[in-house]
C-alpha positions as CSV (number, residue, x, y, z in Angstrom):
1,M,13.4,136.4,-25.7
2,T,14.6,133.0,-24.4
3,F,15.5,130.0,-26.5
4,A,15.6,127.0,-24.2
5,E,14.2,124.1,-26.2
6,F,14.8,122.5,-29.6
7,G,12.0,121.5,-31.9
8,R,11.7,119.9,-35.3
9,Y,9.5,120.3,-38.3
10,P,10.0,117.8,-41.2
11,G,13.6,118.6,-42.4
12,V,14.1,121.5,-40.0
13,L,15.9,121.8,-36.6
14,Y,14.9,124.9,-34.7
15,L,15.0,126.7,-31.4
16,D,11.6,127.6,-29.8
17,P,11.4,131.3,-28.7
18,Q,9.6,132.1,-25.6
19,P,7.3,134.0,-25.2
20,H,5.6,133.3,-28.5
21,D,3.0,136.0,-28.2
22,P,5.1,139.0,-29.3
23,V,6.3,137.2,-32.4
24,K,2.8,136.0,-33.2
25,A,1.4,139.6,-32.7
26,L,4.1,141.0,-35.1
27,T,3.3,138.4,-37.7
28,A,-0.5,139.0,-37.4
29,D,0.0,142.8,-37.7
30,L,2.2,142.4,-40.9
31,T,-0.3,139.9,-42.4
32,Q,-3.2,142.3,-41.7
33,R,-1.3,145.2,-43.3
34,W,-0.1,143.2,-46.4
35,P,-2.6,140.2,-46.7
36,E,-1.1,139.3,-50.1
37,L,2.2,138.5,-48.4
38,V,1.3,135.7,-46.0
39,P,4.2,133.9,-44.3
40,Y,5.6,131.0,-46.3
41,R,3.1,131.9,-49.2
42,G,0.4,130.3,-47.1
43,I,1.6,126.7,-47.7
44,F,1.5,126.0,-43.9
45,G,-2.1,127.2,-43.5
46,T,-2.4,129.7,-40.6
47,G,1.4,129.5,-40.2
48,L,4.1,127.8,-38.3
49,D,4.7,128.5,-34.6
50,P,7.5,131.1,-34.1
51,H,10.9,129.5,-34.4
52,L,14.6,130.2,-35.1
53,T,15.8,127.8,-37.8
54,L,19.2,126.2,-37.1
55,A,19.4,123.7,-39.9
56,N,17.2,122.8,-42.9
57,H,19.5,121.4,-45.6
58,E,19.8,117.7,-44.7
59,G,18.0,115.1,-46.7
60,P,15.6,112.5,-45.2
61,A,18.4,109.8,-45.1
62,T,20.8,112.0,-43.1
63,Q,18.8,114.6,-41.2
64,D,18.1,112.7,-38.0
65,A,21.8,111.9,-37.4
66,A,23.0,115.3,-38.5
67,Y,20.4,117.2,-36.4
68,D,20.9,114.9,-33.4
69,A,24.6,115.7,-33.5
70,L,24.0,119.5,-33.9
71,Q,21.5,119.5,-31.1
72,A,23.9,117.6,-28.8
73,E,26.6,120.2,-29.6
74,L,24.4,123.2,-28.9
75,A,22.4,121.9,-25.9
76,P,25.1,123.0,-23.4
77,L,24.7,126.6,-24.6
78,L,21.0,126.7,-23.7
79,P,19.1,128.6,-22.5
80,L,20.0,131.4,-24.8
81,R,18.6,134.8,-23.7
82,C,18.6,137.8,-25.9
83,H,17.0,141.2,-26.4
84,V,15.3,141.5,-29.8
85,D,15.5,145.1,-31.0
86,T,15.3,144.8,-34.7
87,V,13.5,142.6,-37.2
88,E,15.0,141.8,-40.6
89,L,12.9,141.1,-43.6
90,I,14.5,138.5,-45.8
91,V,13.2,137.3,-49.2
92,W,13.8,134.3,-51.4
93,D,15.0,135.5,-54.8
94,G,14.7,132.1,-56.4
95,E,18.2,131.1,-55.6
96,R,19.0,132.3,-52.1
97,W,17.7,134.3,-49.2
98,Q,18.6,138.0,-49.3
99,S,18.2,140.7,-46.7
100,Q,15.6,143.2,-47.9
101,A,15.2,145.6,-45.0
102,E,15.8,146.0,-41.3
103,Y,13.2,147.5,-38.9
104,P,13.9,148.7,-35.3
105,L,11.4,147.7,-32.7
106,G,10.1,149.9,-30.0
107,R,11.5,149.2,-26.5
108,V,9.1,147.9,-23.9
109,D,10.3,148.2,-20.3
């Protein structure tokens, strides 16, 4: 997986993983298996594009400056390349995100 570009959703700074297809396929498989557990409770329709969230706690008045600064600090480190061998299921318990389970992925050579 390669992370070479930043992206933004309203209130969120993220890295764009390439290629998207393996992440989209995993999401589709999970949604087909457990249709009652759609990503983000379905509030984004068919879903957001795959992304790695870097920041999402700034308010509208400060987010542009804060995310611009963070992006400038991290840009020299890109592209970031990594091998993804596990997926972690995290759930919102009403107060914070908590790790629920970790799943190893099969290796494709």
